[in-house]
LOVEXLO-692781 format. One record per atom (N, C-alpha, C, CB): residue in one letter; x, y, z. Coordinates in steps of 0.2 Angstrom, whole numbers, plus 5000, padded with zeros to 4 digits. Glycine has a CB too. Example, Ala and Ser with C-alpha at 12.3 -4.5 7.8 and 13.67 -1.06 7.14 Angstrom:
BEGIN
a506649725039/a506249785039/a506649845039/a505749785045/s506449895035/s506849955036/s506450005039/s507049975029/
END
This chain:
BEGIN
m498252485006/m497952445001/m498252375001/m498152474994/t497852315001/t498052255003/t498252224995/t497552215008/a498652174995/a498852134989/a498452094986/a499352104990/t498452084980/t497852034976/t498151974979/t497852034967/y497651924979/y497851854980/y497451814975/y497651834987/t497851774971/t497651734966/t497651664967/t497951754961/f497151624967/f497151554967/f497251514960/f496551534970/d497751484958/d497851474951/d497851384951/d498551514948/v497451364948/v497451284948/v497351264941/v496851244954/f497551204940/f497551164934/f496851124935/f498151114934/a496451084930/a495951054930/a495851024925/a495351094932/t495550954924/t495250924919/t494550944918/t495350854919/l494250944913/l493550954912/l493050934916/l493450944906/d493250884919/d492750854925/d492950884932/d492950764926/g493550924931/g493650954938/g494050934943/g493050954940/y494550884940/y495050864945/y495750904943/y495250774944/g495950904950/g496650944948/g497250914952/g496551034952/s497350834952/s497850814955/s497950774951/s497850794962/y498550724952/y498750674948/y498550614951/y499450674946/g498350554948/g498250484949/g498650444950/g497850474945/p498450374949/p498950334951/p499550314946/p498650284953/e500050304948/e500650304945/e500850354940/e500650254941/g500650424943/g500950484942/g500650514935/g501850484941/d500050474934/d499550514930/d499350584931/d498950484930/w499550634927/w499350704929/w498750714924/w500050764927/g498250674925/g497650684922/g497750714914/g497250734927/g498250694910/g498250704904/g498450784901/g497650674903/y498750824908/y498950894907/y499750894901/y499150924916/w500050854904/w500750854900/w500550814893/w501450824904/g500950864888/g500850864882/g500250874879/g500950814881/k499850914882/k499350964881/k499651024880/k498850964885/q500251044882/q500351114881/q500751124874/q500851144886/g500351194872/g500651214866/g500951284867/g499951224860/p501251304861/p501551374862/p501151424864/p501751394856/e500551434864/e500151494868/e500251484875/e499251484866/l500051404877/l500151404885/l500551404887/l499951344888/v501351394885/v501951404888/v501951474888/v502451374884/a501851514884/a501951574883/a501551624889/a501651584877/r500951594889/r500451624895/r500751594902/r499651594893/r500851544904/r501151534910/r501851564911/r501151474911/r502251564906/r502951604907/r502851674909/r503251604901/s502251704906/s502051774907/s501751794915/s501351784902/l501451724919/l501151734923/l501851754929/l500651684924/y502351724927/y502951724932/y503551784930/y503351634932/d503351844926/d503851864923/d503751934927/d503851864914/h503451944933/h503451994936/h503451994945/h502852034934/e503752024948/e503752014956/e503151994960/e503952064958/q503151944962/q502551924967/q502751874972/q501951894962/r502351854978/r502451804983/r502051744981/r502251834990/m502351684981/m501951624981/m501751594988/m502351574979/v501351574987/v500951544995/v500651464993/v500151604999/f501051424999/f500851364997/f500651325003/f501451324992/g500151275004/g500151235010/g500651175009/g499351205011/a500651145016/a501151085017/a501051045012/a501151055024/n500551015010/n500450965004/n500750964998/n499750955003/t500551024995/t500651054988/t501451064988/t500251114987/f501751094994/f502251104993/f502951044994/f502351164996/r502650994998/r502950934998/r503050904991/r502450885002/e502450894988/e502350874981/e502750904977/e501850874979/f502750974976/f503151014973/f503950984974/f503051094975/l504150984980/l504850954982/l505050894979/l504950944988/e504550844980/e504750784978/e504650774969/e504250724981/l504150804967/l504250804960/l504850854955/l503450824958/l504950894958/l505350944955/l506050944956/l505151014956/g506250914964/g506750904965/g507350974965/g506850854961/p508050974968/p508251024970/p508451074963/p508851004973/n508451034958/n508651084952/n508151064945/n509651074949/p507551104946/p507051074941/p507251094934/p506151094942/e507151064930/e507251084922/e506551094918/e507751014918/p506751144914/p506051174909/p505951114905/p506251244903/v505151114904/v505051054901/v504951084894/v504251014904/g505351054890/g505451094883/g505551164883/g505051084879/e505151204881/e505151284882/e504851294887/e504851314878/d504451264892/d504151294898/d504651294902/d503451254901/d504751354905/d505051364910/d504751404917/d505651394908/s504151394915/s503651424921/s503851404929/s502851414919/i503951334928/i504051304935/i504751324939/i504051224933/v505251324934/v505951364936/v505751444938/v506451354928/r505351474934/r505251544937/r504851544943/r504851584931/m504351504943/m503951514950/m504251474956/m503151474949/r504751434954/r505151414961/r505751464962/r505351324960/a505751514959/a506151574960/a505851634965/a506351614952/m505151644965/m504851674968/m504951664975/m504251684967/p504951734979/p505051714987/p504351674988/p505251784993/t504251634993/t503851584995/t503751575002/t504151514992/t503051585002/t502851575009/t502551515010/t502351625011/v502651455014/v502251385015/v501951395021/v502751325016/v501251395020/v500951385028/v500851305030/v500151415030/s501251305036/s501451245038/s501451245046/s502051225035/s501151185049/s501351175056/s501751105056/s500651185062/t501851075050/t502351015052/t502851005047/t501950945051/l503051055043/l503751055039/l504251115043/l503551075032/e504851095042/e505351135044/e505851135038/e505651105051/g506251185039/g506751195033/g507251165036/g506951285030/p507851185032/p507851205025/p507751155021/p508351245023/f507551195015/f507151155008/f507851185003/f505951195005/d507651134997/d508051134991/d507551174987/d508251064988/w507351244989/w506851284986/w507151364987/w506151274989/p507451394984/p507651474986/p507151494988/p507951524981/n507251544993/n506851594996/n506151574998/n506851644991/a506251515001/a505551475004/a505751485011/a505351385001/s505151505015/s505051515022/s504351485024/s505151595025/v504451445031/v503851405034/v503551455038/v503951335037/v502851465038/v502651515043/v501951455047/v502251605039/g502151455053/g501551415056/g500851455058/g501751385063/g500351425060/g499751455062/g499251445057/g499851535064/d498651465058/d498151465053/d498351495048/d497551475055/g497951465043/g498251495035/g497851555034/g498051445028/v497151555036/v496751625034/v497251685039/v495751605037/d497351665045/d497751725048/d498451745045/d497851725055/v498751685043/v499451695039/v499251745033/v499751625036/v498951725028/v498751755021/v498351825023/v498251705017/a498051825029/a497651905030/a498151945030/a497151925038/r498851925035/r499351965036/r499851985030/r499651935042/l499951925027/l500251955020/l500051995016/l500251915016/k499251985015/k498852035010/k499052105013/k498052025010/e498952115018/e499152175023/e499752195021/e499152165030/e500352165022/e500952185023/e501452175016/e501252135028/s501152135011/s501552135005/s501452195000/s501252065001/d502152204997/d501952264993/d501952224985/d502552314993/v501952164985/v501752124978/v501152074978/v502452074976/p500952064972/p500352014973/p500551954975/p499852004968/l500151914977/l500151844980/l499751794976/l499851854988/r500151744974/r499751694969/r499951614974/r500151694960/s499451574973/s499551514974/s499451464970/s499251504979/h499751414968/h499651364963/h499551294967/h500251344957/g498851274966/g498751214969/g498351234976/g499551164969/s498651174981/s498551204988/s497851194989/s498651284991/l497451154987/l496751154988/l496351174994/l496551084987/a496651134999/a496251135006/a496451205008/a496451075012/l496951235008/l497251305011/l496651355006/l498051325009/n496751344999/n496351394995/n495551384997/n496451384986/w495251334999/w494651325000/w494451375006/w494551245001/s494851365012/s494751405018/s494951485016/s495051375023/l495351495012/l495451575012/l494851595007/l496251605009/m494651555003/m494051584999/m493351595004/m493951524993/a493351545008/a492751565014/a492851605017/a492651535019/a493451625019/a493751695023/a493551755019/a494651685025/g493551745011/g493551805008/g494251825006/g493251865011/l494651815006/l495351825006/l495651824998/l495751765011/v495351774995/v495451754988/v495151804983/v495251684985/d495651844979/d495351904974/d495151864968/d495851964972/l495551824965/l495451784959/l495551714960/l495951814955/v495151684956/v495151614955/v495251604948/v494651584958/q496051574946/q496151554939/q496251494937/q496651584937/v495751464934/v495751384932/v495951384925/v495051354932/t496451344924/t496651324918/t496251254917/t497451314917/l495951254912/l495551204910/l495851154904/l494951224907/f496051094905/f496351064901/f495851024897/f496751034904/p495851004891/p495350954886/p495550884889/p495550954875/v495250864893/v495450794896/v494750784901/v496150784900/i494650724901/i494150694907/i494450644910/i493550664906/s494650644916/s494950584920/s494450554925/s495650604924/g493850534923/g493350504927/g493550444931/g492850494923/t494050414929/t494350354933/t494950364935/t494350284930/t495350394933/t496150414936/t496050474939/t496650434932/g495550524940/g495550584944/g495650574950/g494950624943/t495950624954/t495850634961/t495850704963/t496450604965/d495650724969/d495650784973/d495150834967/d496550824974/p494550834968/p494250874964/p494350944966/p493550864964/i494550994961/i494751054964/i494351094969/i494951094959/f493651094968/f493151124971/f492851074977/f492651154966/g493051014976/g492650964981/g492450984987/g493050924982/g492951014991/g492951044998/g492751105000/g493551045000/a492451154995/a492551224995/a491851234996/a492851254989/a491751305000/a490951325001/a490651334994/a490851395006/d490051364995/d489651384988/d489851454987/d488951384989/f489951474981/f490351534978/f489951554972/f491251524976/d489651614971/d489451654965/d490151664962/d489051714966/l490251664954/l490851674951/l490751734946/l491151614947/e491051794946/e491051834941/e491651834936/e490951904945/l491451814930/l492051794924/l492451864925/l491651784916/v493051874925/v493451934924/v493851924918/v493951934930/e493951864916/e494351864909/e494351784907/e495251884910/s494451774901/s494451704899/s494851714892/s493551674898/r495251664890/r495551644884/r495651574883/r496151684884/i495751564876/i495751514873/i496551504871/i495351514869/l496851454873/l497551444872/l497651384867/l498051444879/d498051384862/d498251344857/d497551314854/d498651294861/g496951344854/g496451304852/g496051244856/g496551274847/r496351244861/r496051174865/r496051184873/r496551104865/t496451234876/t496551244883/t496151314884/t497351254885/q495851314890/q495551364891/q495751404899/q494751334891/e495751464900/e495951484906/e495451544908/e496751504904/l495151524913/l494551564915/l494751604921/l494051534916/t494751654922/t494751694929/t494151734931/t495351744928/y494051704938/y493251734941/y493651774947/y492651664944/r493151814949/r493151844956/r492551814960/r493251914955/p492751774965/p492351724970/p492051784974/p492851664974/t491251764976/t490951794982/t490551734985/t490551854980/i490551734992/i490151674995/i489351684993/i490151675002/h489151624991/h488451624989/h488151634996/h488251564985/
END
């Protein structure tokens, strides 16, 4: 049986997933309430393997530094960083200030197909847009989990989360509203 692969991404209402000029994270930070914090923590309370592309991994290394601190009571980043991690890259070389991270060269589709076959635990990727677009097109993404924050970043938003993806039909598997304002939508994608 193959491991489940989840593409986990944050987005603004208008579909942006990355930070804009001068470190503006699209208004995400400051929007987390106790339900969102508890939900994010719960996503990392069981064994799984993280998968990142090189660009997202570089951003995390830069933003989090060698010893990330919880944001208030939100320790999900600390928990995520403690997971075994595979970085798909032909340009990065370790060692890194990230425990249990290893770099695997080659085509991301081949790397993740192999991971899905060999892994005894679920796989999760947070961000890594280009990598996940190619994995979706190859039929390797089982679930797309979008956390939709109540902001519009029409002038500062960068990196539309699905701006380079193929066309997909989405089957809604689960939805929840957190803190009365943030939505988490989980879909099963199939190529349209």
